[in-house]
C-alpha positions in Angstrom: 0.0 -0.1 -0.1 2.9 2.5 0.8 4.6 1.6 -2.1 1.6 2.4 -4.4 1.2 5.5 -2.6 4.5 6.7 -3.3 4.4 5.9 -7.0 1.4 7.9 -7.2 2.6 10.8 -5.3 5.5 11.0 -8.0 2.9 12.1 -10.9 1.4 14.8 -8.7 2.4 18.5 -8.7 4.7 19.8 -5.8 1.7 20.9 -3.8 0.2 17.8 -4.1 3.3 15.8 -3.4 3.8 17.6 -0.1 0.3 16.7 0.9 0.5 13.1 0.1 3.9 12.7 1.5 2.5 13.9 4.8 -0.4 11.8 4.3 1.7 8.5 3.7 4.1 9.5 6.7 0.8 9.6 9.0 -0.1 6.0 7.7 3.3 4.9 8.9 3.4 6.7 12.1 -0.1 7.9 12.9 0.8 8.7 16.4 3.2 11.7 15.3 0.2 14.4 14.6 2.4 17.0 15.6 5.1 16.3 12.9 2.7 15.6 10.2 0.0 18.8 10.7 0.8 21.4 12.9 2.0 24.5 11.3 5.3 26.2 12.3 3.9 29.4 14.1 3.1 30.4 17.6 -0.5 30.2 17.6 -0.8 26.6 16.1 2.1 25.4 18.6 0.2 26.9 21.6 -3.0 25.2 20.5 -1.3 22.0 20.2 0.6 22.1 23.4 -2.6 23.1 25.1 -4.5 19.9 23.7 -1.3 17.7 24.0 -1.3 18.4 28.0 -5.1 17.7 28.1 -4.6 14.4 26.1 -1.5 13.5 28.3 -3.0 14.8 31.5 -1.8 12.0 33.7 1.9 12.4 32.6 1.6 16.2 32.6 0.4 16.4 36.2 3.4 13.9 37.1 5.9 16.2 35.4 4.5 19.6 36.3 7.1 21.8 37.9 7.1 22.3 41.5 8.2 25.8 42.6 11.5 26.0 44.1 13.9 28.8 45.2 17.0 28.6 42.9 20.3 30.2 42.9 20.1 30.7 39.1 17.0 30.6 36.8 16.5 31.5 33.2 14.9 34.9 32.8 11.5 34.4 31.2 11.5 37.8 29.6 14.9 37.4 27.8 15.1 33.5 27.0 18.6 32.6 28.3 20.8 32.3 31.3 24.8 32.4 31.1 26.5 30.7 34.1 29.5 28.4 35.1 29.5 24.7 36.2 31.8 23.4 38.9 30.4 20.4 40.5 31.9 16.9 40.3 29.3 15.7 37.5 30.0 18.8 35.6 33.6 18.3 35.9 33.4 14.5 34.7 31.0 15.6 31.9 33.8 18.2 30.7 36.6 15.7 30.9 34.5 13.1 29.2 33.6 15.3 26.4 37.4 16.3 25.6 38.4 13.0 25.6 35.7 12.0 23.0 36.8 14.9 21.0 40.4 13.8 21.1 39.3 10.4 19.8 37.2 11.8 17.2 39.5 14.6 16.0 40.9 13.4 13.0 37.3 12.5 11.6 36.0 15.9 12.7 39.0 17.7 11.0 39.1 15.6 7.8 35.7 13.9 7.2 33.0 15.4 5.1 29.8 16.5 6.8 26.4 17.2 5.6 26.7 20.7 7.7 30.3 21.2 6.9 30.2 24.5 8.9 29.0 22.7 12.0 30.5 19.2 12.4 28.8 16.9 15.0 29.4 14.0 17.1 25.9 12.6 18.1 26.6 10.9 21.3 25.0 7.2 21.7 23.2 6.8 25.2 24.1 3.2 25.1 27.8 4.0 24.8 29.5 3.7 28.3 32.2 5.9 27.8 29.7 8.8 27.3 27.9 8.0 30.7 29.4 10.9 32.5 27.8 13.3 30.0 24.4 11.8 30.2 24.5 11.5 33.9 25.4 15.3 34.0 22.4 16.1 31.7 20.2 14.6 34.5 21.9 16.8 37.1 19.2 18.0 39.8 20.6 21.6 39.3 20.4 21.5 35.5 17.0 20.1 35.6 15.6 22.2 38.2 16.8 25.4 36.2 15.2 24.1 33.0 12.1 22.7 34.6 11.4 26.0 36.2 11.6 27.8 33.0 9.4 25.2 31.0 7.0 24.7 33.7 7.5 21.0 33.6 10.3 18.3 33.8 12.1 18.3 30.5 13.3 15.4 28.1 16.9 15.2 26.8 16.6 14.9 23.0 20.1 14.7 22.1 23.7 15.1 23.4 26.4 16.3 20.8 29.9 17.3 20.4 29.9 20.3 18.0 33.1 21.3 16.0 32.6 24.5 14.0 35.6 25.3 11.8 34.4 28.9 11.0 35.8 29.0 7.5 32.9 29.6 5.4 29.4 31.3 5.5 26.5 30.7 3.4 22.8 31.8 3.4 19.6 29.9 4.3 21.2 27.7 7.0 21.8 28.1 10.8 24.4 30.5 10.2 21.5 32.8 9.4 19.0 34.2 12.1 16.2 31.9 12.8 13.8 30.5 15.2 13.6 26.8 16.0 10.3 25.0 15.6 10.4 21.8 17.7 8.4 23.3 20.7 6.6 26.1 22.1 9.6 26.7 24.5 12.7 24.4 24.7 16.3 25.0 26.1 19.6 24.3 24.4 22.6 24.0 26.7 25.8 25.0 25.3 28.9 24.4 27.2 32.2 25.9 26.0 34.9 23.1 26.1 37.3 26.0 25.0 37.1 29.7 25.2 34.9 31.3 22.7 35.4 34.8 21.4 34.1 37.0 18.3 36.5 34.9 16.0 35.0 31.7 17.2 31.7 31.9 15.5 30.0 32.3 18.8 25.9 31.7 19.2 24.6 35.2 18.7 20.9 35.8 19.8 18.1 38.8 20.3 16.7 38.1 23.8 13.0 36.5 23.5 11.3 39.9 24.3 13.1 41.6 21.3 12.6 38.3 19.2 9.0 38.4 19.7 8.9 42.1 18.4 11.0 41.1 15.4 8.8 38.1 14.5 5.7 40.1 14.5 7.1 43.0 12.4 8.7 40.6 9.9 5.3 38.7 9.6 3.2 41.8 9.3 5.9 42.9 6.4 5.2 39.3 5.0 8.9 38.5 5.2 8.4 35.2 6.9 5.6 32.9 7.4 7.1 30.2 10.0 9.4 30.4 13.0 12.3 28.2 11.4 12.6 30.5 8.4 16.4 31.4 7.8 16.3 35.2 7.1 19.1 37.5 6.0 20.6 40.3 8.0 19.0 42.8 5.6 15.5 41.8 7.0 16.5 42.5 10.6 18.2 46.0 9.4 14.8 47.0 7.9 13.2 47.0 11.6 15.3 49.6 12.8 15.5 47.9 16.1 18.3 50.3 17.9 19.7 47.1 19.5 22.5 44.7 18.7 22.3 41.0 19.0 24.4 39.5 22.0 27.3 37.4 21.4 27.5 34.4 23.8 31.4 34.8 24.0 33.1 33.4 27.2 35.6 31.3 28.7 36.1 27.5 29.0 33.3 25.7 31.1 30.8 28.5 30.7 27.2 27.4 30.2 24.6 29.1 28.1 21.0 28.3 28.6 19.2 29.4 25.5 15.6 28.9 24.6 16.2 29.0 20.8 12.2 28.6 20.0 11.9 32.1 21.5 15.4 33.7 20.9 16.3 34.7 17.3 19.9 33.2 16.7 22.6 32.0 14.7 26.1 30.6 15.0 29.3 29.1 13.5 29.4 32.4 11.4 32.9 33.6 10.4 33.9 37.2 10.5 34.8 38.6 7.0 38.3 38.9 6.2 39.5 37.8 9.7 41.5 35.0 10.8 38.8 33.0 12.7 39.1 30.4 15.6 37.0 26.9 15.7 34.4 26.5 18.2 34.1 23.5 20.1 31.2 22.6 22.5 29.2 20.2 24.1 25.6 20.4 23.1 22.6 19.3 25.3 19.1 19.8 23.8 15.9 19.8 26.2 12.2 20.1 25.4 9.0 19.4 26.9 7.4 15.9 26.6 4.8 17.8 24.5 7.0 18.5 21.5 6.2 18.0 17.8 8.9 15.3 17.4 7.6 13.1 20.1 4.2 11.1 20.0 1.2 12.9 20.6 -0.5 10.3 22.3 0.6 6.3 23.5 3.9 8.0 24.9 6.1 5.1 26.3 8.8 5.7 28.9 11.6 3.3 28.7 13.8 2.5 32.0 17.2 3.8 31.6 20.0 2.0 33.6 23.4 3.8 32.9 26.4 1.9 33.9 27.9 3.1 37.3 26.9 3.6 41.1 24.0 5.8 41.3 21.4 6.3 44.0 17.7 5.5 43.3 17.1 9.3 43.0 19.6 9.8 40.1 18.3 6.5 38.5 14.8 7.7 38.6 16.0 11.0 37.1 17.9 9.2 34.4 14.6 7.6 33.3 12.4 10.9 33.6 15.1 12.9 31.3 16.3 10.0 28.9 13.6 7.6 28.8 11.8 9.1 25.6 14.7 9.3 23.1 13.7 6.1 21.8 10.5 7.9 20.6 12.0 10.5 18.8 10.3 10.8 15.2 13.7 10.4 13.7 14.5 6.9 15.4 10.9 5.3 14.7 11.0 3.2 11.4 
């Protein structure tokens, strides 16, 4: 049936092909309604999140954030937080990331990548050598900061090492300003393995309150029709914002929590006619359980058993944070 539909689709005009491709995907993966049919705009994602919480109320009530007084928190108006890590789990994760980088350095420098400006090592949850990183991703302090901002316990989508050579720039990719479209709000944690300066292609953002204005104005001018549209700098210049974006430069071990669904951003962009430096970071991507790349219904939590000596509380947190990775849309056949 699927093969017949695919052949049929090939004879249709492009608009028809897009519709029927989504239909075929829906037949194969019917639980991923968000991926198939939710448009990438704020109104649609707000409605989808609202109804997803109702549909999964039992899960929502269990994962709802309980208010706590925290030393650090993400500014809800700005959508980001800059801080430094220093506890034992953090140090172990940094040392682990550096060891993995050293083992893969030749591949990162010489292998061809789909995104050559942003070369990535995707860390495997089942790889025991990466356990310190996944354990740190569930650290109580980290999860409390993210939970307070999202209003619910987060799930970790992926953990990567990123290497940006910062040699070339091209329009139409994540080197241009854009918003991400996975969720209503999410948090990406960027940890510097080496110092990052203006020559390192730093993550560059507009805070969420300014980004909201940018999106509204661009939409009014009919220059964008979705959040994840990559836009040239000239579009921003037309708005006369009288404010500059923030370059998230900083020392080794600096952590940047950024809501990339709410903050316009770009990264890995070299300065023109300058000698640029590579950027090497540990990247952790958190969303709510209601994001579009997870099933809309019939969500299945998988028990996680990281190797090592962990308390029952730590193991419970491992499962809560890591136990939905196997259900990500990209991992389902």
